[in-house]
N, C-alpha and C positions, 0 to 999 in steps of 0.2 A: 375480665372482658370476654365477651362471648364470640365475637366475630373477628375477621381478619382486618387489620389496619391497611388501607390502601397505600401502596408504595409510590415514591417519587417516580414520575414517568407514566404512571397509570392514569386512566380517565377518572376524574372525580365523580363519585356517585351523585347523581342528580337528586334534587329534593325540592319540595314545595312546603313552606312552613308559614304559619300565621305570625304576624309581627305586631309590635306595639303601635304602629301607625295605622293598623287595620287593613293593610294591603299585604297579600302574601308575597314572600320572597321566593323566587324560583332560580336556583343556581344556573340552569342552562340559559336563562334570559340574559346573562351577562356575556355569553360567548360572542366574540368578535368586537366587544365594546369595552369591557373592563376586566381587570384582574380582580380576584376575590380572596380576601383573607377570611377563612372560616375559623372562628375562635370559639371552641366549646368551653363553657365555664360551668362548674358544678351546680351552684345554687345562688339565686338572688339573695340579697340581704346578708351576705357573708363578707368578712373583712378582705380576704385576698381578691375575691371577685369584684368587690367595690373598688379596690385600689386599681385593679386591672382595667375595668370599664371606665373609670374616671381618667386613666391615662389615655385610653383610646379617644375619649372626648377631648382631652387637652391637646393631643397630637393629631386630631382629626384632619386638619388641613395638610399635614405631612403625608397622610395616606391618600387624600384626594389629589394632591399634587403629583403623586406617583401613579395615578389612575387605578387606585385600589378601593374597592368597596369592602368595608369591614362588616362582617355578618356574625355578631356574637349569638351563640345558641346555648340555651339551657333547657332542662326538662320542666322548668316552671311553667305554669299556665299563663296565658296572656294577661289576665287581670293582675296577677302577682307581678309580672314583668312591667306592666304599666305603672303600678304603684312604686316599684323599685326604681324605675327610670325617673319618675317624678321626684321621689325622695332624694335620689343621688344626683339630680340635675344632669342627666346624661343626654348627649346629643345624638348618639348612635341609636339606631332602631334595634331592638332585641327580638330574636326569633324564638318561638316556643316549639320544642321537640317533646311535647307532653306525652306522646305515645311512644317515645324513645326509638322510633324507627331510624332516624338519621344517626343517632348515637350508635345504634347497632351496625348500620351500614358502614360507618367509619371505624368500627371496632373499638370504640372508646367508652362504651357503657360499662360502668362498674355494677354488675348485676346484683351483687350482694348489698350494695348501697342504693340501688335503683336511681342513680344519677350518673352523668357522664364525668369522665376524667377531664382535666384541663388539657386541651390539645389544640394545635394550630395546623391548618392546611392552607398553603398558598397555592391558589389555582390560577393558571394563566388564562389569557383570552381564548385559548383553544379548548379550555375545559380540562387541561392536564395538570396534575399535581406537580408542582415544582419544588416545594419544600414542605416537610411535615415534621412536627415535633409533638410527642405525647409525653407529658410529665410523668415521672415515676411516682410522684406524690402530688395529689390534686391541690395541695396548699402551696405549691410552688408555681411560679409563672415566669414567662419570658418578658424581658424588658422590651419596650417599643424600639429601642435602638437596635437590638438584635433582629427584630422582625423587619425593620426598615432596611437593615443591611442585606437581608435575604431578598427583599423586594428589589434592591439595586441590581441583583444578579439576573433578573428577568430579561 
């Protein structure tokens, strides 16, 4: 990883990314209205990522009920993410960090592999990081129950 991972209590680095619904997602646009779970995932069409994103789809209402916008981000291009979303029947919109700028800003880019590590950043309505977890191995993931328990602490 090339850059510094933002710490809990720090302002979340802002970003604007293209998404699978054709509308850009802007992190700062949620300030004052919603908490945001930024979920970096390494690559579309891989088993752990599919399990994780299907779980976000299955538990989507639990996140909505907690006033949390789930923003899954990968380095895949938007056309690949659209195909992946359709194939896996995902309800969450996926964001493309094709230029790797956001992965670098959050310190999760695995430069030697040219994709991001699996990582989670829970950002509150003020734009402050309240929980962060970066996997030691990108094939590991957090269960939604653990993430929802962190959301309960907001």
